[in-house]
N, C-alpha and C positions, 0 to 999 in steps of 0.2 A: 877395573874391578875396584868393588866400592872396599873402603877403607874399613878395618874392623877394629872396633870402640870399646875397650874395657869397663865392663858395668860394675858393681854391685850392686847387689838387690836390696835395699834401702828396708830394712825390717822384713825383710823377705819381700815377694811384689805384691808393698801396701797399697797399690792402685786398683787390683782385682782380687783381693783377700783379706782377712782381717789383718791388719801388724802384729807381727814376733808372736804367731800361731804357726805349728806345722804345716797346716794346709796354704800358708804363706810360703813357706820356705820349700815344700816341694812342687811349688808353682815355680820357683826360683830354677830348681832343678830341670825341672822338663822344658823351662823357656831357653834352656841354655845356659845361663847366669854361673859364674866360676864361684862368685865371691857370694856369699848372706852378708848383711849386717843386721844385728841384735844389740840391745840393751839388757843389761844384767842387774840385777839388786835383791840385797837381801830380803828375804820371809822373817817373822818375829821369831823364827825357829832356826834361824842364819842356813835356810836354804836359798841359794842362787838361785832365781827365779827371772824368767827372761817377759820381762814388760816396761815402758819404757816411761811412765808419770809416777807418782810415789803416791799415788793413790790409783784405785782400781773402777774409780768412777765413771771416765772415760768412755774404755774399751770392755768394760763386764756390765753382768747385770745388778754387781754388787757395788755397795761402797764402802771407803774405808782406806784408810793409809797402807800401802804394801808392809809396810815395814813394821806394822802392829797387826798382821793378820798371819795365823801358821801355815805351813802348807798345805794343811788338810784344809784350812778355810778357802786357801787361795784355789785350790785344784775342783771345787766342786761349782764355782764360777761358771757362766756360758762367758766366752771372751769371744765367741763370734755372731752371733744373734744380732747386736749392735751395728755389725757392716752390714748383714744379707740374711734375710731367712734361710739360704743353703747352707748359710755356717754355724747354724746350730747348733749345740754340744762340743765346740771347738772351744779345748781348754788353755790355760796359761801354760805352758812348756817349763820345764826347769832344763836350767844349765846341761845339765847331765843328759836327757833326754834330746836337746838339741844336737847335742856332741858325739852322742852316737850314731844319729842322722846322718849326718855331716862327717862321718868317718865312714859311716857304708854309702853313703852318694859319691864317696871322693871331689869332695867340692873343698872351698875354703872359707873360713867364718871369720870375720870381723868382730871381736866382744867388748863393744863399749861397755865400760865402767860406769854406772850411773852412779855418780857422789850429790846425795843432798844434804843442804844444810846440815840434819842431824843426824847423817849416818856416820857411820864407825870407815874409816878408808881402809886400816888395817884389816878386822874381821872382817870384811868384803873379799880383799884381795886375799886373806889366808884359805879363805872355802872355796873360790874359784880356782884358786890353784890345786888345793886337796881335789877336786871336782876334776878337772882337767888331767892330773897325774891319775886317778883313777879309770876313767874313759879309757886310757892306752892310745888318744887319739896322737897322731907326729905333730909334734910341735908346729914344723914348718906350715902345719895348715890351719895354723891360729895367728892372729892376728889382733893385739890390744889396744882400744881405741878411747879416750877420755878427754874431758873438758879439765878436771881434774890432776895435774902434775905429779900431785903428789902419791895416787893413786898408782901412776903409771910409774913412777920413780919406787914407787914399793916392789911393783912386778920386776923392774929392774934386778931387783935385791933377791927376789925371790924365786923367778923362772925367766931368768936372763935370754935362754935360747930364744922366746918365744917375743916377735916383734914385737915394738912401739908406736903409735902413731900419735900424735897433738892433734888436737882438736879447737879450731879456734872459731869463731865467729869472723873477725877480724884481725889480722896480725898483730898482735904487739910491737911496741921497740924492742924487749927485751927476750925477740922471739929466741934468736941465735943463740942464746945462754940455755933458756928453757931448754930446747933440743939435745943442745951437748948434755945438760943432766941428768938428762933420761934415756941421754945414748936412743934416739928417737931414728928409726926408720922412716917415717913420714907424716908428711903434713896434712891437718885436712881440715879444709876452710868451706865457707860460704860463698858460692860461684859469685853472689852478688857484688861481694865486698872486694872480689879479690881483683888488685891490678895487675898489668903485664911485668912490672921493674920488681915487684914481692915477686912474681910465679920465677923472674931470673934467677934470682937469687937463692930462692929455696934448691931451684934444680942444679945452679950452679956449685950451691955445697952438698949436693949430692944426696939430698931427699926425693924419695916420693911424694910425689903431689898429687892428692884427690879433693874432690869439691863433692858436696851437699848441696842442696839435693834438687838438682835440674831435672824438670819431668820432662821440657822440651828441650830435643836435641839441637834446636835452631837456637836455644837463649845462651850454647857454651862453644859455637863454633869456633869465636878466637881464642875460647881457654885452651882447645886443643894445639894451636898454633902456640900458645906460649909455653907449651910443655907440659899441661896436665897429664898424668898418668891412668889417672880412672874417674869416673862420674860415680857417685853415690846417690843412685834413685830410685824411686817407687817403680817406674815404668822401664824396667831395663829391654826389654821388647821393643821401645820405641826409637836404639840405637843399632837395632838390630840389622 
């Protein structure tokens, strides 16, 4: 019997559809993924938007900083044509739209809180909390993740029932203290830098361990043996 591997669709199935769009999220559901990972930051008028970069330049037909554009300005942009002509007309989703889809689809959502140097962490967390509460989604369907420990600490204070995962590229020396401060559920790290001893202590300390973004299963065969619980990948079907 083939082993079942747990995966999260990174920005949706971003190998086959434009990242962070409803098309990519729906494909994740069609491919049997139970988890979707998204990136969230605020528009100029304080709306949580699902987009990774701090500009719209790479993944839309527009130009400019996300945080300097209003919801209406962001919503007229094409977020699919850059990937393939079949996706022309895809829009940047709001967190609200994404939550409603996830709630209806009965899947789980990893919300990465994107914090760029000029961003207001408290405003981001407050707006995300507001939208989540308004959506009526079951809180166990959500996991917060971020490279910014302050954002996760703020979410611990304002939405304590939503689990929190700390993102790192490499595990830092003070990892244990940071994880304790945010009352972390999981550690999310770059599979290329994880070593066996780090995986061992993370698991022994009781945390879930997730790796990003291995798109070829053969690259992480040993990671599963080390106790990694989930792979966050652009191509979940490769692990089926």
